[in-house]
VEXVO-721861 format. One record per residue: residue in one letter; x, y, z of N, C-alpha, C, CB in turn. Coordinates in steps of 0.001 Angstrom, whole numbers, padded with zeros to 6 digits, always signed. Glycine has a CB too. Example, Ala and Ser with C-alpha at 12.3 -4.5 7.8 and 13.67 -1.06 7.14 Angstrom:
A+013190-005690+007800+012300-004500+007800+013200-003300+007800+011308-004473+009046;S+012850-002250+007080+013670-001060+007140+012900+000030+007870+014084-000598+005725;
# end
This chain:
X+130739+057003-106049+130663+055709-106744+129946+054681-105865+132086+055200-107118;X+128994+053959-106450+128261+052943-105728+129156+051726-105466+127003+052535-106508;X+128952+051103-104303+129707+049906-103943+128757+048708-103937+130402+050075-102551;X+129125+047683-104693+128282+046489-104819+129060+045257-104365+127790+046311-106283;X+128415+044479-103513+128985+043200-103084+128262+042093-103849+128853+042999-101519;X+129021+041319-104592+128455+040269-105431+128944+038893-104960+128828+040500-106915;X+128019+038037-104610+128375+036650-104301+128201+035865-105589+127489+036051-103123;X+129335+035462-106169+129348+034901-107510+129514+033391-107469+130458+035529-108336;X+130233+032840-108461+130438+031400-108527+129537+030698-109503+130251+030812-107196;X+128740+031464-110269+127839+030892-111262+128001+031633-112582+126371+030953-110778;X+127342+031122-113609+127350+031822-114900+126790+033222-114756+126546+031043-115944;X+125727+033360-113949+125113+034676-113747+126095+035652-113118+123867+034554-112870;X+126895+035169-112185+127884+036034-111552+128889+036557-112559+128604+035291-110443;X+129328+035683-113441+130280+036091-114470+129642+037080-115451+130807+034862-115224;X+128377+036846-115777+127681+037752-116699+127492+039134-116074+126313+037164-117100;X+127236+039169-114778+127065+040452-114098+128374+041231-114074+126552+040239-112668;X+129485+040544-113827+130786+041214-113822+131095+041791-115200+131898+040237-113391;X+130836+041002-116240+131064+041476-117600+130170+042678-117918+130811+040344-118606;X+128908+042601-117457+127962+043677-117746+128241+044961-116984+126579+043222-117440;X+128934+044848-115842+129219+046028-115026+130645+046528-115207+128972+045719-113566;X+131421+045871-116048+132796+046306-116305+132783+047723-116900+133523+045307-117267;X+133531+048597-116303+133593+049975-116802+132525+050896-116248+133493+049970-118276;X+131550+050339-115535+130504+051174-114949+131033+051902-113723+129277+050327-114578;X+130342+052965-113314+130750+053723-112129+130320+052959-110886+130139+055159-112136;X+130868+051775-110746+130541+050885-109623+131820+050220-109132+129484+049808-110041;X+131997+050220-107829+133098+049471-107210+132545+048108-106835+133693+050222-105944;X+133088+047075-107455+132510+045745-107345+133437+044796-106591+132204+045188-108729;X+132934+044204-105505+133665+043172-104782+132932+041858-104978+133806+043522-103266;X+133591+040884-105628+132993+039580-105876+133551+038559-104891+133247+039130-107330;X+132676+037793-104286+133074+036756-103338+132857+035382-103962+132280+036886-102012;X+133883+034556-103918+133788+033190-104415+134341+032251-103338+134565+033023-105770;X+133963+030991-103418+134340+030035-102385+135791+029595-102513+133432+028828-102441;X+136276+029414-103746+137594+028817-103940+138451+029576-104950+137443+027387-104386;X+139750+029238-104955+140661+029822-105944+140263+029389-107353+142123+029409-105650;X+139713+028187-107458+139247+027711-108765+138112+028602-109266+138779+026230-108679;X+137194+028948-108359+136108+029838-108736+136599+031202-109155+135143+029977-107606;X+137664+031668-108513+138248+032971-108871+138805+032942-110286+139360+033363-107876;X+139436+031838-110665+140027+031724-111996+138968+031791-113101+140810+030422-112107;X+137738+031415-112784+136677+031409-113791+136054+032785-114015+135602+030435-113389;X+136372+033740-113132+135783+035075-113260+136486+035892-114322+135833+035809-111931;X+135743+036731-115038+136378+037645-115997+137098+038746-115237+135330+038252-116976;X+137980+039445-115902+138697+040551-115267+138015+041872-115585+140167+040586-115726;X+138139+042815-114671+137578+044160-114878+138316+045119-113958+136024+044194-114600;X+138519+046357-114423+139258+047333-113636+138539+047698-112348+139501+048574-114450;X+137222+047627-112355+136464+048026-111163+136115+046821-110278+135180+048755-111577;X+136845+045693-110469+136547+044457-109742+137662+044063-108791+136293+043330-110714;X+137267+043682-107568+138141+043022-106613+137486+041690-106260+138386+043912-105330;X+138310+040697-105931+137778+039363-105639+138233+038905-104258+138226+038347-106715;X+137302+038350-103513+137595+037781-102196+137290+036288-102256+136761+038488-101059;X+138240+035469-101765+138098+034018-101817+137888+033460-100406+139340+033371-102479;X+136927+032560-100282+136708+031900-098990+135229+031841-098635+137475+032625-097887;X+134863+030763-097988+133487+030583-097538+133230+031469-096320+133205+029093-097205;X+132040+032067-096219+131685+032924-095088+130364+032488-094481+131607+034391-095524;X+130296+032535-093152+129031+032263-092477+128295+033584-092270+129263+031531-091115;X+127155+033535-091596+126334+034730-091431+127059+035817-090636+125026+034372-090743;X+127801+035437-089621+128514+036411-088796+129607+037110-089615+129130+035720-087555;X+130301+036345-090429+131365+036931-091250+130795+037842-092328+132208+035830-091894;X+129646+037459-092876+128987+038313-093868+128566+039640-093226+127754+037590-094480;X+127973+039528-092039+127530+040735-091322+128701+041660-091030+126826+040357-090011;X+129840+041077-090646+131031+041888-090361+131519+042607-091612+132155+041009-089791;X+131486+041913-092744+131922+042517-094016+131000+043669-094401+131949+041457-095146;X+129700+043485-094215+128738+044539-094544+128948+045767-093678+127312+044029-094383;X+129321+045552-092427+129570+046661-091499+130857+047401-091858+129647+046143-090053;X+131879+046642-092224+133194+047229-092512+133195+048041-093805+134246+046133-092599;X+132547+047531-094837+132700+048099-096178+131605+049095-096572+132731+046994-097178;X+130441+049056-095925+129355+049987-096230+128916+049902-097698+129787+051412-095901;X+128433+048746-098094+127986+048535-099479+126630+049196-099707+127904+047023-099804;X+126402+049594-100957+125104+050168-101325+124114+049075-101712+125266+051165-102482;X+124639+047983-102294+123783+046870-102700+124513+045554-102511+123335+047027-104163;X+123758+044493-102285+124308+043144-102234+123567+042293-103259+124189+042530-100796;X+124314+041596-104088+123727+040754-105136+124078+039295-104855+124233+041183-106554;X+123068+038472-104810+123227+037035-104561+123109+036293-105877+122170+036516-103540;X+124268+035928-106451+124289+035154-107692+124890+033788-107418+125089+035892-108799;X+124601+033252-106226+125053+031904-105900+124163+030891-106629+125027+031662-104354;X+124537+029630-106528+123806+028564-107217+122352+028491-106745+124500+027214-106991;X+121411+028132-107627+120003+028058-107219+119747+027137-106029+119175+027598-108375;X+120649+026185-105781+120465+025248-104670+121306+025612-103445+120811+023843-105121;X+121951+026757-103484+122783+027190-102350+121893+027853-101310+123912+028171-102814;X+120987+027069-100725+119971+027627-099832+120557+028235-098557+118979+026556-099464;X+121605+027621-098027+122201+028139-096795+122861+029492-097037+123226+027144-096235;X+123591+029588-098138+124256+030853-098475+123240+031959-098699+125132+030687-099724;X+122175+031638-099415+121123+032623-099694+120434+033082-098413+120086+032036-100659;X+120153+032145-097515+119520+032491-096242+120430+033408-095423+119183+031216-095439;X+121708+033078-095361+122658+033903-094608+122760+035305-095181+124033+033250-094597;X+122795+035395-096494+122904+036704-097141+121669+037565-096909+123131+036531-098632;X+120499+036978-097107+119265+037756-096981+119060+038260-095555+118065+036915-097411;X+119373+037412-094567+119226+037817-093164+120230+038921-092818+119421+036601-092221;X+121484+038738-093227+122515+039739-092927+122171+041087-093550+123885+039264-093429;X+121661+041071-094771+121293+042321-095444+120093+042984-094766+120978+042057-096924;X+119146+042176-094357+117972+042733-093675+118378+043382-092356+116916+041636-093425;X+119261+042735-091616+119718+043275-090335+120566+044530-090528+120516+042218-089570;X+121304+044591-091629+122153+045755-091900+121410+046838-092685+123398+045326-092670;X+120175+046541-093085+119342+047479-093858+120029+047870-095172+119038+048747-093021;X+120509+046850-095880+121147+047045-097184+120312+046342-098248+122616+046506-097183;X+120000+046993-099366+119219+046355-100430+119850+045055-100908+119063+047304-101602;X+119044+044016-100988+119512+042677-101361+118764+042217-102601+119313+041664-100193;X+119497+041735-103595+118880+041258-104828+119333+039826-105114+119235+042190-106015;X+118373+038972-105358+118652+037575-105671+118488+037357-107175+117715+036626-104868;X+119511+036768-107804+119449+036430-109224+118840+035035-109350+120873+036493-109892;X+117839+034903-110185+117206+033597-110363+117286+033155-111823+115738+033641-109899;X+117254+031830-111998+117253+031240-113331+115841+030795-113699+118235+030048-113403;X+115589+030815-114972+114312+030318-115456+114261+028800-115243+114104+030683-116959;X+113123+028328-114750+112965+026895-114489+112961+026115-115805+111660+026625-113697;X+113400+024872-115749+113492+024026-116935+112200+023236-117175+114670+023066-116801;X+112075+022712-118359+110968+021825-118702+111264+020439-118127+110755+021759-120256;X+110391+019953-117252+110639+018691-116566+109913+017488-117199+110227+018823-115127;X+109475+017673-118426+108758+016581-119094+109667+015349-119233+108251+017039-120491;X+109171+014212-118795+109914+012965-118900+110902+012731-117779+110630+012930-120183;X+110957+013649-116799+111893+013509-115684+111206+012937-114444+112525+014861-115354;X+111980+012304-113611+111493+011866-112307+111901+012941-111305+112068+010441-111909;X+110923+013602-110694+111199+014678-109759+111203+014151-108332+110172+015801-109913;X+112218+014532-107566+112296+014180-106155+112569+015458-105365+113404+013101-105894;X+112114+015537-104111+112264+016771-103335+113647+016997-102750+111283+016777-102236;X+114492+015965-102711+115791+016116-102076+116778+015081-102588+115656+016006-100568;X+118042+015294-102293+119072+014316-102645+118872+013023-101872+120471+014883-102373;X+118388+013137-100651+118108+011940-099858+117069+011070-100536+117636+012320-098458;X+116055+011701-101113+115014+010956-101822+115572+010330-103107+113821+011883-102152;X+116493+011038-103752+117119+010487-104952+117914+009235-104605+118033+011534-105620;X+118659+009285-103495+119434+008128-103059+118528+006968-102675+120328+008501-101883;X+117432+007274-101978+116492+006231-101566+115850+005570-102791+115402+006820-100641;X+115576+006363-103819+114990+005831-105055+115973+004863-105730+114614+006990-106027;X+117236+005279-105824+118242+004444-106485+118528+003173-105683+119538+005237-106688;X+118318+003217-104392+118544+002052-103538+117699+000868-103980+118240+002393-102083;X+116491+001142-104466+115575+000051-104838+115531-000167-106348+114165+000346-104321;X+116443+000506-107074+116521+000320-108519+117786-000458-108864+116499+001684-109256;X+117868-000897-110096+119062-001580-110582+119756-000715-111628+118704-002966-111172;X+121036-000941-111818+121771-000239-112870+122672+000863-112357+120815+000336-113849;X+123605+001254-113213+124554+002310-112883+123921+003694-112983+125763+002229-113798;X+124506+004633-112252+123998+006008-112267+125155+006988-112367+123155+006299-111004;X+124944+008050-113140+125883+009162-113228+125357+010272-112326+126060+009661-114713;X+126134+010645-111315+125736+011680-110377+126374+012996-110772+126123+011300-108941;X+125546+013999-111080+126056+015312-111501+125524+016379-110558+125649+015632-112973;X+125661+016138-109264+125107+017036-108246+126194+017764-107463+124228+016254-107286;X+127446+017658-107908+128544+018288-107196+129104+017396-106112+128097+019590-106602;X+130195+017826-105519+130873+016989-104522+130431+017260-103097+132351+017186-104619;X+129841+018418-102850+129538+018835-101485+128630+017855-100741+128899+020193-101505;X+127629+017305-101442+126632+016448-100781+126673+014998-101253+125249+017003-101014;X+127797+014590-101795+127916+013226-102307+127784+012161-101227+129231+013062-103002;X+128091+012523-100001+128043+011552-098912+126667+010913-098780+128429+012215-097603;X+125639+011646-099159+124269+011124-099097+124143+009830-099892+123271+012167-099627;X+124841+009734-101006+124701+008572-101890+125535+007376-101444+125089+008951-103295;X+126396+007578-100457+127189+006450-099968+126349+005510-099107+128391+006955-099170;X+125132+005902-098797+124229+005033-098021+123624+003939-098903+123102+005869-097373;X+123780+004077-100221+123216+003099-101159+124168+001905-101273+122968+003746-102565;X+123600+000729-101202+124405-000494-101303+125131-000555-102644+123518-001743-101123;X+126383-000972-102611+127202-001111-103817+127432+000223-104551+126546-002098-104760;X+127360+001334-103826+127506+002638-104493+128848+002785-105191+127338+003761-103487;X+129888+002166-104640+131219+002317-105241+131318+001639-106615+132281+001738-104305;X+130471+000642-106837+130455-000055-108126+129432+000532-109077+130172-001529-107922;X+128305+000997-108555+127193+001451-109399+127265+002914-109805+125909+001215-108691;X+127848+003762-108963+127773+005204-109177+129060+005795-109733+127428+005890-107890;X+128884+006714-110679+129969+007511-111235+129670+008968-110901+130120+007291-112792;X+130694+009709-110480+130466+011088-110057+131198+012050-110986+130925+011293-108598;X+130467+013050-111457+131076+014088-112291+131160+015362-111465+130258+014322-113612;X+132387+015808-111204+132621+016954-110329+133592+017925-110979+133158+016496-108964;X+133724+019102-110391+134662+020088-110898+136103+019596-110715+134457+021442-110188;X+136992+019978-111610+138394+019542-111525+139182+020359-110513+139063+019639-112892;X+138702+020384-109284+139382+021087-108200+139924+020061-107215+138425+022088-107489;X+141044+020372-106600+141677+019437-105658+140708+019056-104539+142961+020057-105060;X+139966+020041-104025+139037+019772-102927+137947+018783-103343+138400+021077-102443;X+137478+018883-104583+136450+017959-105075+136993+016546-105178+135922+018415-106439;X+138195+016415-105718+138807+015091-105865+139085+014457-104507+140106+015190-106670;X+139559+015255-103578+139828+014730-102244+138552+014269-101565+140519+015780-101391;X+137473+015020-101756+136177+014650-101163+135688+013327-101734+135124+015755-101411;X+135776+013161-103041+135329+011931-103687+136123+010719-103185+135462+012056-105209;X+137433+010875-103119+138281+009776-102668+138005+009419-101210+139753+010138-102847;X+137779+010442-100380+137501+010213-098960+136196+009446-098765+137439+011547-098210;X+135278+009597-099708+133976+008917-099613+134007+007516-100224+132900+009750-100303;X+135143+007124-100799+135262+005775-101328+135144+005650-102831+134250+004937-100714;X+134980+006769-103533+134951+006727-104997+136401+006691-105486+134169+007969-105600;X+136643+005963-106553+138024+005854-107041+138054+005567-108540+138778+004750-106278;X+139263+005715-109113+139480+005349-110511+138550+006021-111487+139350+003898-110665;X+138038+005244-112409+137173+005780-113469+135794+006182-112964+137022+004762-114572;X+135532+005965-111677+134249+006388-111107+134254+007861-110745+133917+005560-109875;X+135429+008515-110852+135538+009954-110619+135837+010649-111944+136644+010271-109563;X+134951+011522-112355+135092+012256-113618+135218+013736-113290+133874+011992-114579;X+136436+014236-113290+136693+015631-112931+136784+016481-114179+137980+015758-112106;X+135786+017327-114402+135764+018139-115614+134830+019325-115437+135335+017296-116825;X+135092+020371-116204+134315+021598-116132+133258+021624-117233+135234+022823-116239;X+131984+021777-116864+130905+021869-117831+130581+023315-118150+129670+021157-117317;X+129437+023564-118763+128456+022558-119191+128914+021784-120427+127119+023226-119476;X+128229+020648-120683+128613+019746-121755+127507+019638-122807+128942+018364-121190;X+127887+019195-123981+126922+019035-125064+126069+017801-124827+127635+018940-126421;X+124932+017732-125496+124063+016565-125414+124795+015329-125924+122768+016793-126215;X+125594+015499-126973+126329+014384-127555+127359+013819-126580+127015+014822-128840;X+128005+014727-125844+128984+014279-124853+128300+013515-123722+129764+015478-124287;X+127183+014067-123232+126442+013393-122164+125956+012017-122610+125252+014250-121722;X+125470+011937-123841+125002+010663-124380+126144+009648-124429+124400+010860-125786;X+127280+010070-124973+128430+009166-125099+128923+008702-123731+129571+009857-125859;X+128938+009617-122767+129419+009269-121434+128491+008271-120753+129558+010523-120577;X+127202+008494-120857+126240+007573-120252+126341+006177-120868+124816+008115-120412;X+126521+006142-122175+126657+004845-122859+127964+004156-122471+126596+005033-124391;X+129033+004917-122428+130347+004341-122092+130342+003734-120697+131446+005411-122189;X+129691+004411-119779+129659+003951-118379+128491+003006-118107+129574+005149-117435;X+127686+002767-119148+126529+001876-119036+125587+002332-117911+126996+000426-118785;X+125322+003636-117899+124445+004218-116890+123015+004297-117418+124946+005616-116475;X+122091+003807-116641+120683+003938-117031+119978+005018-116201+119957+002587-116868;X+120738+005687-115327+120202+006794-114522+121170+007971-114558+119949+006344-113053;X+120619+009173-114608+121404+010396-114471+120741+011236-113394+121508+011182-115832;X+121482+011561-112338+120945+012349-111233+121491+013764-111314+121293+011706-109868;X+120607+014740-111255+121033+016128-111412+120096+017057-110652+121083+016518-112902;X+120453+018329-110669+119589+019386-110165+119130+020209-111366+120329+020279-109097;X+118088+021003-111186+117617+021857-112269+118546+023060-112363+116135+022304-112040;X+119663+022873-113041+120660+023925-113178+120316+024912-114283+122010+023319-113443;X+119209+024666-114983+118751+025598-115992+119586+025601-117268+118730+026958-115421;X+119262+026522-118149+119976+026645-119422+121445+026933-119187+119357+027747-120287;X+121727+027790-118174+123105+028186-117897+123956+027010-117420+123127+029292-116856;X+123327+026067-116752+124047+024923-116214+124016+023699-117098+123500+024574-114896;X+123499+023826-118310+123496+022735-119258+122424+021681-119009+124815+022091-119252;X+121319+022060-118354+120270+021073-118073+119615+020511-119337+119210+021696-117197;X+119268+021338-120317+118659+020771-121539+119556+019734-122207+118345+021885-122537;X+120860+019969-122195+121798+019028-122802+121848+017712-122019+123199+019652-122878;X+121664+017789-120721+121592+016571-119922+120335+015782-120297+121598+016906-118405;X+119228+016500-120418+117965+015858-120802+118094+015149-122155+116831+016900-120858;X+118587+015879-123142+118692+015315-124480+119686+014158-124529+119101+016392-125468;X+120793+014307-123814+121791+013251-123778+121256+011993-123130+123020+013719-123046;X+120523+012146-122032+119938+010992-121338+118917+010296-122221+119283+011426-120017;X+118088+011088-122886+117061+010509-123770+117716+009708-124891+116158+011622-124365;X+118756+010267-125511+119428+009588-126616+120145+008322-126151+120420+010530-127284;X+120591+008324-124886+121309+007169-124359+120379+006122-123759+122302+007616-123320;X+119082+006435-123739+118122+005513-123147+118169+005486-121632+118355+004141-123670;X+118655+006576-121037+118759+006671-119577+117634+007544-119034+120139+007242-119156;X+117268+007310-117790+116234+008085-117110+116898+009165-116268+115335+007172-116228;X+116344+010375-116309+116925+011483-115556+116121+011734-114284+116978+012759-116419;X+116838+011796-113155+116235+012067-111842+116641+013472-111440+116684+011008-110755;X+115661+014327-111176+115920+015745-110897+115484+016105-109481+115192+016640-111918;X+116402+016687-108730+116074+017220-107408+115426+018586-107618+117357+017324-106484;X+114217+018751-107143+113456+019985-107378+114189+021202-106833+112068+019887-106740;X+114061+022292-107543+114706+023548-107150+113892+024261-106067+114882+024469-108377;X+114557+024880-105084+113831+025667-104078+113056+026802-104747+114808+026238-103020;X+111869+027075-104256+111045+028153-104793+111492+029477-104166+109527+027887-104522;X+111844+030456-105003+112283+031742-104486+111988+032846-105484+113772+031708-104157;X+111979+034068-104974+111734+035235-105816+113050+035925-106118+110749+036214-105138;X+113091+036620-107255+114317+037319-107601+114215+038004-108947+115480+036364-107600;X+115372+038308-109524+115429+039035-110789+116345+038322-111768+115907+040477-110567;X+116111+038574-113043+116987+038036-114071+118265+038870-114126+116277+038017-115454;X+119297+038310-114756+120545+039055-114928+120299+040353-115684+121587+038201-115668;X+119508+040285-116752+119229+041465-117574+118561+042572-116763+118344+041085-118758;X+117544+042199-115985+116829+043196-115199+117722+043806-114122+115593+042574-114562;X+118553+042976-113523+119424+043472-112458+120512+044391-113019+120062+042296-111701;X+121046+044052-114179+122042+044927-114806+121449+046295-115109+122584+044291-116096;X+120235+046319-115599+119571+047589-115902+119398+048415-114630+118201+047342-116570;X+119006+047753-113560+118786+048447-112290+120092+049027-111751+118166+047493-111257;X+121151+048209-111737+122419+048663-111177+123059+049763-112022+123375+047494-111044;X+122946+049646-113340+123489+050710-114208+122750+052031-113987+123392+050296-115698;X+121442+051937-113782+120651+053128-113524+121068+053769-112196+119151+052783-113512;X+121246+052932-111171+121655+053439-109862+123048+054077-109933+121641+052303-108821;X+123924+053490-110752+125280+054014-110858+125317+055391-111498+126141+053064-111650;X+124314+055681-112324+124275+056957-113036+123611+058065-112227+123551+056789-114346;X+122991+057701-111092+122288+058709-110283+123249+059583-109506+121325+058037-109319;
# end
């Protein structure tokens, strides 16, 4: 039986687990948090490991378990995790596959190369902004004057996310803890309710509800600021499932 190590935490990770359920594959899925574990589907051939790992810890796991393949289905912007995985696999001489999402249509969007550039842009603009970039890098936006009054943050409903927001000075109705993706109508209503004329996001693709953010912002009369996605090579979920199923049958 083939052994596959899957770094999940995204829609693609969940789709891969569902697609490999019942296959002649022993699957170990790694997620960062207990909340991420709860979002995974169940399967008889699945085990789940919780916790963040650095490159040394990944290398140790690859040595201990002797995997046949490693699949990177982390978020498109998880550049550090992807770099650690690819290097560890290369050093261990284990096949590594990166799952990629189709890029979104950026028509009508303001593109910036980084979150720092997004914060710098908002510094010289007026009006409220809805930040939908996650809690991990929110500190970047605290450099903007009056951020506690102008910015609203939408994050996952996990204790760690809420604690991070509060530690950075966000409070009350400026913290929106909820699990997406959301409809265009919901995004529109939220932007209007909070009187936001800016929406800051990453290109999370169809799986991450990016089109609905675009449509919602347009309907609400808000401008969408998008942090450009890192350029990388990889495979679609469909292509990877076909490859792994074929390998399992050999």
